[in-house]
Jmol script that loads the backbone (N, CA, C; Angstrom):
load data "model"
ATOM      1  N   MET A   1     -18.998 -97.233 -79.757  1.00  0.00           N
ATOM      2  CA  MET A   1     -18.856 -97.772 -81.095  1.00  0.00           C
ATOM      3  C   MET A   1     -18.167 -99.135 -81.024  1.00  0.00           C
ATOM      4  N   GLU A   2     -18.647-100.048 -81.834  1.00  0.00           N
ATOM      5  CA  GLU A   2     -18.143-101.422 -81.826  1.00  0.00           C
ATOM      6  C   GLU A   2     -16.804-101.520 -82.566  1.00  0.00           C
ATOM      7  N   CYS A   3     -15.946-102.429 -82.097  1.00  0.00           N
ATOM      8  CA  CYS A   3     -14.649-102.655 -82.745  1.00  0.00           C
ATOM      9  C   CYS A   3     -14.840-103.337 -84.089  1.00  0.00           C
ATOM     10  N   LEU A   4     -14.032-102.920 -85.048  1.00  0.00           N
ATOM     11  CA  LEU A   4     -14.015-103.539 -86.372  1.00  0.00           C
ATOM     12  C   LEU A   4     -12.621-104.089 -86.616  1.00  0.00           C
ATOM     13  N   PHE A   5     -12.577-105.277 -87.257  1.00  0.00           N
ATOM     14  CA  PHE A   5     -11.295-105.908 -87.570  1.00  0.00           C
ATOM     15  C   PHE A   5     -11.150-106.079 -89.074  1.00  0.00           C
ATOM     16  N   SER A   6      -9.941-105.921 -89.561  1.00  0.00           N
ATOM     17  CA  SER A   6      -9.668-106.203 -90.964  1.00  0.00           C
ATOM     18  C   SER A   6      -9.670-107.721 -91.159  1.00  0.00           C
ATOM     19  N   VAL A   7      -9.602-108.141 -92.400  1.00  0.00           N
ATOM     20  CA  VAL A   7      -9.549-109.581 -92.698  1.00  0.00           C
ATOM     21  C   VAL A   7      -8.315-110.196 -92.033  1.00  0.00           C
ATOM     22  N   GLU A   8      -7.192-109.499 -92.132  1.00  0.00           N
ATOM     23  CA  GLU A   8      -5.950-110.014 -91.551  1.00  0.00           C
ATOM     24  C   GLU A   8      -6.035-110.091 -90.029  1.00  0.00           C
ATOM     25  N   GLU A   9      -6.604-109.049 -89.386  1.00  0.00           N
ATOM     26  CA  GLU A   9      -6.748-109.054 -87.931  1.00  0.00           C
ATOM     27  C   GLU A   9      -7.695-110.167 -87.481  1.00  0.00           C
ATOM     28  N   SER A  10      -8.755-110.371 -88.235  1.00  0.00           N
ATOM     29  CA  SER A  10      -9.711-111.433 -87.909  1.00  0.00           C
ATOM     30  C   SER A  10      -9.048-112.802 -88.000  1.00  0.00           C
ATOM     31  N   ALA A  11      -8.218-112.980 -89.016  1.00  0.00           N
ATOM     32  CA  ALA A  11      -7.505-114.252 -89.178  1.00  0.00           C
ATOM     33  C   ALA A  11      -6.599-114.517 -87.984  1.00  0.00           C
ATOM     34  N   LYS A  12      -5.928-113.485 -87.502  1.00  0.00           N
ATOM     35  CA  LYS A  12      -5.061-113.641 -86.324  1.00  0.00           C
ATOM     36  C   LYS A  12      -5.882-113.960 -85.083  1.00  0.00           C
ATOM     37  N   ARG A  13      -7.034-113.311 -84.936  1.00  0.00           N
ATOM     38  CA  ARG A  13      -7.886-113.539 -83.756  1.00  0.00           C
ATOM     39  C   ARG A  13      -8.480-114.945 -83.760  1.00  0.00           C
ATOM     40  N   LEU A  14      -8.603-115.538 -84.922  1.00  0.00           N
ATOM     41  CA  LEU A  14      -9.132-116.907 -85.021  1.00  0.00           C
ATOM     42  C   LEU A  14      -8.013-117.944 -85.001  1.00  0.00           C
ATOM     43  N   GLY A  15      -6.928-117.607 -84.353  1.00  0.00           N
ATOM     44  CA  GLY A  15      -5.863-118.587 -84.153  1.00  0.00           C
ATOM     45  C   GLY A  15      -4.807-118.601 -85.228  1.00  0.00           C
ATOM     46  N   GLY A  16      -4.725-117.545 -86.009  1.00  0.00           N
ATOM     47  CA  GLY A  16      -3.684-117.466 -87.026  1.00  0.00           C
ATOM     48  C   GLY A  16      -3.997-118.212 -88.300  1.00  0.00           C
ATOM     49  N   ILE A  17      -5.291-118.355 -88.618  1.00  0.00           N
ATOM     50  CA  ILE A  17      -5.638-118.999 -89.887  1.00  0.00           C
ATOM     51  C   ILE A  17      -5.317-118.046 -91.038  1.00  0.00           C
ATOM     52  N   SER A  18      -5.397-118.528 -92.232  1.00  0.00           N
ATOM     53  CA  SER A  18      -5.065-117.739 -93.405  1.00  0.00           C
ATOM     54  C   SER A  18      -6.135-116.674 -93.684  1.00  0.00           C
ATOM     55  N   PRO A  19      -5.721-115.461 -94.048  1.00  0.00           N
ATOM     56  CA  PRO A  19      -6.689-114.440 -94.452  1.00  0.00           C
ATOM     57  C   PRO A  19      -7.525-114.902 -95.650  1.00  0.00           C
ATOM     58  N   ARG A  20      -6.949-115.757 -96.463  1.00  0.00           N
ATOM     59  CA  ARG A  20      -7.685-116.290 -97.614  1.00  0.00           C
ATOM     60  C   ARG A  20      -8.899-117.116 -97.150  1.00  0.00           C
ATOM     61  N   THR A  21      -8.734-117.854 -96.058  1.00  0.00           N
ATOM     62  CA  THR A  21      -9.841-118.623 -95.495  1.00  0.00           C
ATOM     63  C   THR A  21     -10.955-117.684 -95.051  1.00  0.00           C
ATOM     64  N   ILE A  22     -10.573-116.581 -94.410  1.00  0.00           N
ATOM     65  CA  ILE A  22     -11.561-115.581 -93.987  1.00  0.00           C
ATOM     66  C   ILE A  22     -12.310-115.047 -95.200  1.00  0.00           C
ATOM     67  N   ARG A  23     -11.593-114.743 -96.270  1.00  0.00           N
ATOM     68  CA  ARG A  23     -12.241-114.221 -97.489  1.00  0.00           C
ATOM     69  C   ARG A  23     -13.204-115.241 -98.090  1.00  0.00           C
ATOM     70  N   CYS A  24     -12.843-116.509 -98.056  1.00  0.00           N
ATOM     71  CA  CYS A  24     -13.747-117.568 -98.551  1.00  0.00           C
ATOM     72  C   CYS A  24     -15.012-117.619 -97.714  1.00  0.00           C
ATOM     73  N   TRP A  25     -14.868-117.531 -96.389  1.00  0.00           N
ATOM     74  CA  TRP A  25     -16.027-117.554 -95.505  1.00  0.00           C
ATOM     75  C   TRP A  25     -16.908-116.330 -95.741  1.00  0.00           C
ATOM     76  N   LEU A  26     -16.286-115.183 -96.016  1.00  0.00           N
ATOM     77  CA  LEU A  26     -17.063-113.974 -96.304  1.00  0.00           C
ATOM     78  C   LEU A  26     -17.829-114.134 -97.616  1.00  0.00           C
ATOM     79  N   SER A  27     -17.180-114.673 -98.623  1.00  0.00           N
ATOM     80  CA  SER A  27     -17.809-114.855 -99.935  1.00  0.00           C
ATOM     81  C   SER A  27     -18.975-115.830 -99.877  1.00  0.00           C
ATOM     82  N   SER A  28     -18.828-116.865 -99.059  1.00  0.00           N
ATOM     83  CA  SER A  28     -19.882-117.879 -98.967  1.00  0.00           C
ATOM     84  C   SER A  28     -21.010-117.457 -98.026  1.00  0.00           C
ATOM     85  N   GLY A  29     -20.808-116.364 -97.274  1.00  0.00           N
ATOM     86  CA  GLY A  29     -21.830-115.908 -96.339  1.00  0.00           C
ATOM     87  C   GLY A  29     -21.732-116.559 -94.974  1.00  0.00           C
ATOM     88  N   ARG A  30     -20.735-117.369 -94.797  1.00  0.00           N
ATOM     89  CA  ARG A  30     -20.544-118.054 -93.509  1.00  0.00           C
ATOM     90  C   ARG A  30     -20.158-117.065 -92.413  1.00  0.00           C
ATOM     91  N   LEU A  31     -19.502-115.980 -92.809  1.00  0.00           N
ATOM     92  CA  LEU A  31     -19.083-114.908 -91.900  1.00  0.00           C
ATOM     93  C   LEU A  31     -19.587-113.600 -92.483  1.00  0.00           C
ATOM     94  N   LYS A  32     -20.132-112.734 -91.622  1.00  0.00           N
ATOM     95  CA  LYS A  32     -20.711-111.472 -92.096  1.00  0.00           C
ATOM     96  C   LYS A  32     -19.636-110.412 -92.263  1.00  0.00           C
ATOM     97  N   ARG A  33     -19.788-109.590 -93.301  1.00  0.00           N
ATOM     98  CA  ARG A  33     -18.842-108.507 -93.560  1.00  0.00           C
ATOM     99  C   ARG A  33     -19.524-107.161 -93.360  1.00  0.00           C
ATOM    100  N   THR A  34     -18.707-106.152 -93.092  1.00  0.00           N
ATOM    101  CA  THR A  34     -19.148-104.764 -93.039  1.00  0.00           C
ATOM    102  C   THR A  34     -18.231-103.988 -93.965  1.00  0.00           C
ATOM    103  N   LYS A  35     -18.816-103.311 -94.930  1.00  0.00           N
ATOM    104  CA  LYS A  35     -18.009-102.549 -95.888  1.00  0.00           C
ATOM    105  C   LYS A  35     -17.892-101.098 -95.399  1.00  0.00           C
ATOM    106  N   ILE A  36     -16.684-100.595 -95.384  1.00  0.00           N
ATOM    107  CA  ILE A  36     -16.438 -99.190 -95.090  1.00  0.00           C
ATOM    108  C   ILE A  36     -15.641 -98.663 -96.276  1.00  0.00           C
ATOM    109  N   GLY A  37     -16.359 -97.958 -97.147  1.00  0.00           N
ATOM    110  CA  GLY A  37     -15.744 -97.558 -98.406  1.00  0.00           C
ATOM    111  C   GLY A  37     -15.444 -98.804 -99.210  1.00  0.00           C
ATOM    112  N   ARG A  38     -14.190 -98.992 -99.552  1.00  0.00           N
ATOM    113  CA  ARG A  38     -13.785-100.182-100.309  1.00  0.00           C
ATOM    114  C   ARG A  38     -13.242-101.285 -99.407  1.00  0.00           C
ATOM    115  N   ARG A  39     -13.069-100.958 -98.128  1.00  0.00           N
ATOM    116  CA  ARG A  39     -12.483-101.938 -97.196  1.00  0.00           C
ATOM    117  C   ARG A  39     -13.531-102.889 -96.651  1.00  0.00           C
ATOM    118  N   THR A  40     -13.147-104.130 -96.518  1.00  0.00           N
ATOM    119  CA  THR A  40     -13.995-105.136 -95.881  1.00  0.00           C
ATOM    120  C   THR A  40     -13.544-105.268 -94.438  1.00  0.00           C
ATOM    121  N   MET A  41     -14.491-105.059 -93.537  1.00  0.00           N
ATOM    122  CA  MET A  41     -14.211-105.155 -92.109  1.00  0.00           C
ATOM    123  C   MET A  41     -15.171-106.167 -91.490  1.00  0.00           C
ATOM    124  N   ILE A  42     -14.813-106.678 -90.331  1.00  0.00           N
ATOM    125  CA  ILE A  42     -15.647-107.644 -89.630  1.00  0.00           C
ATOM    126  C   ILE A  42     -15.873-107.114 -88.219  1.00  0.00           C
ATOM    127  N   ARG A  43     -17.146-107.016 -87.848  1.00  0.00           N
ATOM    128  CA  ARG A  43     -17.482-106.534 -86.512  1.00  0.00           C
ATOM    129  C   ARG A  43     -17.094-107.574 -85.470  1.00  0.00           C
ATOM    130  N   GLU A  44     -16.702-107.076 -84.311  1.00  0.00           N
ATOM    131  CA  GLU A  44     -16.324-107.970 -83.218  1.00  0.00           C
ATOM    132  C   GLU A  44     -17.493-108.887 -82.851  1.00  0.00           C
ATOM    133  N   SER A  45     -18.705-108.356 -82.830  1.00  0.00           N
ATOM    134  CA  SER A  45     -19.877-109.169 -82.474  1.00  0.00           C
ATOM    135  C   SER A  45     -20.129-110.263 -83.519  1.00  0.00           C
ATOM    136  N   ASP A  46     -19.900-109.956 -84.811  1.00  0.00           N
ATOM    137  CA  ASP A  46     -20.072-110.968 -85.860  1.00  0.00           C
ATOM    138  C   ASP A  46     -19.019-112.066 -85.732  1.00  0.00           C
ATOM    139  N   LEU A  47     -17.820-111.686 -85.351  1.00  0.00           N
ATOM    140  CA  LEU A  47     -16.751-112.658 -85.155  1.00  0.00           C
ATOM    141  C   LEU A  47     -17.070-113.568 -83.960  1.00  0.00           C
ATOM    142  N   GLU A  48     -17.579-112.984 -82.882  1.00  0.00           N
ATOM    143  CA  GLU A  48     -17.949-113.771 -81.708  1.00  0.00           C
ATOM    144  C   GLU A  48     -19.120-114.708 -82.015  1.00  0.00           C
ATOM    145  N   THR A  49     -20.104-114.222 -82.785  1.00  0.00           N
ATOM    146  CA  THR A  49     -21.230-115.069 -83.195  1.00  0.00           C
ATOM    147  C   THR A  49     -20.738-116.238 -84.035  1.00  0.00           C
ATOM    148  N   PHE A  50     -19.837-115.961 -84.956  1.00  0.00           N
ATOM    149  CA  PHE A  50     -19.262-116.996 -85.807  1.00  0.00           C
ATOM    150  C   PHE A  50     -18.569-118.064 -84.959  1.00  0.00           C
ATOM    151  N   ILE A  51     -17.793-117.632 -83.978  1.00  0.00           N
ATOM    152  CA  ILE A  51     -17.074-118.573 -83.117  1.00  0.00           C
ATOM    153  C   ILE A  51     -18.061-119.443 -82.341  1.00  0.00           C
ATOM    154  N   ARG A  52     -19.109-118.824 -81.775  1.00  0.00           N
ATOM    155  CA  ARG A  52     -20.122-119.588 -81.028  1.00  0.00           C
ATOM    156  C   ARG A  52     -20.803-120.617 -81.917  1.00  0.00           C
ATOM    157  N   GLU A  53     -21.184-120.219 -83.138  1.00  0.00           N
ATOM    158  CA  GLU A  53     -21.871-121.139 -84.053  1.00  0.00           C
ATOM    159  C   GLU A  53     -20.964-122.282 -84.480  1.00  0.00           C
ATOM    160  N   GLU A  54     -19.705-121.981 -84.711  1.00  0.00           N
ATOM    161  CA  GLU A  54     -18.748-123.031 -85.089  1.00  0.00           C
ATOM    162  C   GLU A  54     -18.553-124.009 -83.934  1.00  0.00           C
ATOM    163  N   ASN A  55     -18.520-123.493 -82.704  1.00  0.00           N
ATOM    164  CA  ASN A  55     -18.378-124.373 -81.544  1.00  0.00           C
ATOM    165  C   ASN A  55     -19.591-125.280 -81.403  1.00  0.00           C
ATOM    166  N   LYS A  56     -20.778-124.751 -81.658  1.00  0.00           N
ATOM    167  CA  LYS A  56     -21.995-125.566 -81.580  1.00  0.00           C
ATOM    168  C   LYS A  56     -21.961-126.688 -82.606  1.00  0.00           C
ATOM    169  N   SER A  57     -21.572-126.362 -83.850  1.00  0.00           N
ATOM    170  CA  SER A  57     -21.544-127.385 -84.898  1.00  0.00           C
ATOM    171  C   SER A  57     -20.475-128.435 -84.610  1.00  0.00           C
ATOM    172  N   THR A  58     -19.366-128.031 -84.026  1.00  0.00           N
ATOM    173  CA  THR A  58     -18.309-128.980 -83.667  1.00  0.00           C
ATOM    174  C   THR A  58     -18.779-129.897 -82.549  1.00  0.00           C
ATOM    175  N   GLU A  59     -19.461-129.320 -81.547  1.00  0.00           N
ATOM    176  CA  GLU A  59     -19.955-130.122 -80.433  1.00  0.00           C
ATOM    177  C   GLU A  59     -20.984-131.147 -80.898  1.00  0.00           C
ATOM    178  N   SER A  60     -21.898-130.751 -81.803  1.00  0.00           N
ATOM    179  CA  SER A  60     -22.911-131.697 -82.273  1.00  0.00           C
ATOM    180  C   SER A  60     -22.267-132.789 -83.125  1.00  0.00           C
ATOM    181  N   ALA A  61     -21.213-132.457 -83.852  1.00  0.00           N
ATOM    182  CA  ALA A  61     -20.517-133.474 -84.648  1.00  0.00           C
ATOM    183  C   ALA A  61     -19.794-134.463 -83.739  1.00  0.00           C
ATOM    184  N   GLN A  62     -19.258-133.964 -82.645  1.00  0.00           N
ATOM    185  CA  GLN A  62     -18.533-134.837 -81.727  1.00  0.00           C
ATOM    186  C   GLN A  62     -19.470-135.668 -80.859  1.00  0.00           C
ATOM    187  N   SER A  63     -20.721-135.235 -80.726  1.00  0.00           N
ATOM    188  CA  SER A  63     -21.655-135.964 -79.867  1.00  0.00           C
ATOM    189  C   SER A  63     -22.218-137.208 -80.535  1.00  0.00           C
ATOM    190  N   GLY A  64     -21.814-137.463 -81.766  1.00  0.00           N
ATOM    191  CA  GLY A  64     -22.236-138.678 -82.436  1.00  0.00           C
ATOM    192  C   GLY A  64     -23.392-138.493 -83.394  1.00  0.00           C
ATOM    193  N   LYS A  65     -23.916-137.283 -83.510  1.00  0.00           N
ATOM    194  CA  LYS A  65     -24.992-137.035 -84.462  1.00  0.00           C
ATOM    195  C   LYS A  65     -24.379-136.987 -85.851  1.00  0.00           C
ATOM    196  N   ARG A  66     -24.869-137.825 -86.733  1.00  0.00           N
ATOM    197  CA  ARG A  66     -24.323-137.863 -88.092  1.00  0.00           C
ATOM    198  C   ARG A  66     -25.409-137.564 -89.090  1.00  0.00           C
ATOM    199  N   ASN A  67     -25.014-136.866 -90.115  1.00  0.00           N
ATOM    200  CA  ASN A  67     -25.913-136.578 -91.213  1.00  0.00           C
ATOM    201  C   ASN A  67     -25.801-137.735 -92.201  1.00  0.00           C
ATOM    202  N   PRO A  68     -26.882-138.496 -92.435  1.00  0.00           N
ATOM    203  CA  PRO A  68     -26.798-139.655 -93.321  1.00  0.00           C
ATOM    204  C   PRO A  68     -26.346-139.299 -94.730  1.00  0.00           C
ATOM    205  N   GLU A  69     -26.721-138.114 -95.227  1.00  0.00           N
ATOM    206  CA  GLU A  69     -26.306-137.714 -96.575  1.00  0.00           C
ATOM    207  C   GLU A  69     -24.800-137.534 -96.643  1.00  0.00           C
ATOM    208  N   MET A  70     -24.221-136.949 -95.605  1.00  0.00           N
ATOM    209  CA  MET A  70     -22.778-136.751 -95.589  1.00  0.00           C
ATOM    210  C   MET A  70     -22.056-138.082 -95.509  1.00  0.00           C
ATOM    211  N   LEU A  71     -22.627-139.027 -94.786  1.00  0.00           N
ATOM    212  CA  LEU A  71     -22.024-140.346 -94.664  1.00  0.00           C
ATOM    213  C   LEU A  71     -21.987-141.034 -96.021  1.00  0.00           C
ATOM    214  N   VAL A  72     -23.078-140.920 -96.790  1.00  0.00           N
ATOM    215  CA  VAL A  72     -23.135-141.517 -98.121  1.00  0.00           C
ATOM    216  C   VAL A  72     -22.119-140.849 -99.034  1.00  0.00           C
ATOM    217  N   MET A  73     -22.028-139.519 -98.957  1.00  0.00           N
ATOM    218  CA  MET A  73     -21.077-138.794 -99.800  1.00  0.00           C
ATOM    219  C   MET A  73     -19.647-139.198 -99.471  1.00  0.00           C
ATOM    220  N   ALA A  74     -19.355-139.326 -98.185  1.00  0.00           N
ATOM    221  CA  ALA A  74     -18.003-139.682 -97.769  1.00  0.00           C
ATOM    222  C   ALA A  74     -17.639-141.080 -98.241  1.00  0.00           C
ATOM    223  N   THR A  75     -18.579-142.006 -98.187  1.00  0.00           N
ATOM    224  CA  THR A  75     -18.282-143.386 -98.588  1.00  0.00           C
ATOM    225  C   THR A  75     -18.206-143.517-100.094  1.00  0.00           C
ATOM    226  N   SER A  76     -19.106-142.837-100.809  1.00  0.00           N
ATOM    227  CA  SER A  76     -19.115-142.991-102.258  1.00  0.00           C
ATOM    228  C   SER A  76     -17.921-142.309-102.915  1.00  0.00           C
ATOM    229  N   GLY A  77     -17.314-141.339-102.227  1.00  0.00           N
ATOM    230  CA  GLY A  77     -16.161-140.654-102.792  1.00  0.00           C
ATOM    231  C   GLY A  77     -14.847-141.336-102.465  1.00  0.00           C
ATOM    232  N   SER A  78     -14.903-142.465-101.807  1.00  0.00           N
ATOM    233  CA  SER A  78     -13.705-143.158-101.375  1.00  0.00           C
ATOM    234  C   SER A  78     -12.902-143.678-102.553  1.00  0.00           C
ATOM    235  N   LYS A  79     -11.586-143.544-102.488  1.00  0.00           N
ATOM    236  CA  LYS A  79     -10.716-144.047-103.551  1.00  0.00           C
ATOM    237  C   LYS A  79     -10.778-145.573-103.613  1.00  0.00           C
ATOM    238  N   ASN A  80     -10.882-146.204-102.439  1.00  0.00           N
ATOM    239  CA  ASN A  80     -10.939-147.666-102.413  1.00  0.00           C
ATOM    240  C   ASN A  80     -12.175-148.178-103.134  1.00  0.00           C
ATOM    241  N   LEU A  81     -13.310-147.508-102.942  1.00  0.00           N
ATOM    242  CA  LEU A  81     -14.535-147.909-103.599  1.00  0.00           C
ATOM    243  C   LEU A  81     -14.394-147.733-105.114  1.00  0.00           C
ATOM    244  N   ALA A  82     -13.823-146.601-105.526  1.00  0.00           N
ATOM    245  CA  ALA A  82     -13.639-146.355-106.958  1.00  0.00           C
ATOM    246  C   ALA A  82     -12.673-147.376-107.558  1.00  0.00           C
ATOM    247  N   ALA A  83     -11.625-147.709-106.829  1.00  0.00           N
ATOM    248  CA  ALA A  83     -10.646-148.669-107.326  1.00  0.00           C
ATOM    249  C   ALA A  83     -11.256-150.063-107.436  1.00  0.00           C
ATOM    250  N   ALA A  84     -12.118-150.408-106.505  1.00  0.00           N
ATOM    251  CA  ALA A  84     -12.748-151.726-106.528  1.00  0.00           C
ATOM    252  C   ALA A  84     -13.705-151.867-107.707  1.00  0.00           C
ATOM    253  N   GLN A  85     -14.320-150.754-108.123  1.00  0.00           N
ATOM    254  CA  GLN A  85     -15.284-150.803-109.213  1.00  0.00           C
ATOM    255  C   GLN A  85     -14.636-150.616-110.581  1.00  0.00           C
ATOM    256  N   ALA A  86     -13.409-150.138-110.616  1.00  0.00           N
ATOM    257  CA  ALA A  86     -12.739-149.884-111.894  1.00  0.00           C
ATOM    258  C   ALA A  86     -12.288-151.198-112.525  1.00  0.00           C
ATOM    259  N   PRO A  87     -12.416-151.328-113.845  1.00  0.00           N
ATOM    260  CA  PRO A  87     -11.958-152.551-114.509  1.00  0.00           C
ATOM    261  C   PRO A  87     -10.434-152.632-114.469  1.00  0.00           C
ATOM    262  N   LYS A  88      -9.925-153.833-114.415  1.00  0.00           N
ATOM    263  CA  LYS A  88      -8.480-154.054-114.379  1.00  0.00           C
ATOM    264  C   LYS A  88      -7.897-153.776-115.761  1.00  0.00           C
ATOM    265  N   ARG A  89      -6.707-153.161-115.787  1.00  0.00           N
ATOM    266  CA  ARG A  89      -6.025-152.904-117.059  1.00  0.00           C
ATOM    267  C   ARG A  89      -4.711-153.659-117.086  1.00  0.00           C
ATOM    268  N   ARG A  90      -4.311-153.990-118.268  1.00  0.00           N
ATOM    269  CA  ARG A  90      -3.009-154.620-118.436  1.00  0.00           C
ATOM    270  C   ARG A  90      -1.942-153.535-118.454  1.00  0.00           C
ATOM    271  N   PRO A  91      -0.712-153.890-118.084  1.00  0.00           N
ATOM    272  CA  PRO A  91       0.363-152.881-118.124  1.00  0.00           C
ATOM    273  C   PRO A  91       0.503-152.319-119.527  1.00  0.00           C
ATOM    274  N   GLY A  92       0.591-150.988-119.620  1.00  0.00           N
ATOM    275  CA  GLY A  92       0.737-150.310-120.914  1.00  0.00           C
ATOM    276  C   GLY A  92      -0.579-149.996-121.593  1.00  0.00           C
ATOM    277  N   GLU A  93      -1.679-150.521-121.090  1.00  0.00           N
ATOM    278  CA  GLU A  93      -2.995-150.278-121.705  1.00  0.00           C
ATOM    279  C   GLU A  93      -3.498-148.884-121.295  1.00  0.00           C
ATOM    280  N   LYS A  94      -4.035-148.133-122.251  1.00  0.00           N
ATOM    281  CA  LYS A  94      -4.498-146.783-121.999  1.00  0.00           C
ATOM    282  C   LYS A  94      -5.929-146.793-121.493  1.00  0.00           C
ATOM    283  N   ARG A  95      -6.256-145.741-120.726  1.00  0.00           N
ATOM    284  CA  ARG A  95      -7.637-145.567-120.267  1.00  0.00           C
ATOM    285  C   ARG A  95      -8.515-145.104-121.409  1.00  0.00           C
ATOM    286  N   LEU A  96      -9.778-145.447-121.349  1.00  0.00           N
ATOM    287  CA  LEU A  96     -10.726-144.993-122.375  1.00  0.00           C
ATOM    288  C   LEU A  96     -11.300-143.666-122.026  1.00  0.00           C
TER     289      LEU A  96
END
end "model"
wireframe off; spacefill off
backbone 0.3
color backbone group
């Protein structure tokens, strides 16, 4: 029989991250869950698969492959860009 880990145990096995992060990943489908009654458990094999997939995505990001859409999103969300496009206000003047 395969080992099952609770959300808290899984968080510890992933380097002590927050159990809340694990729950977010479970909710988004990024990490697979196994329900036993009302308890949410994570299979050891699912945890290992998750780690392998995360390592692959990290390696491809570090190898210089960039997603052009993400680059546009990152640049357009910049505070400097927003500040440059915002009209100048006088001291004490309220925003519209």
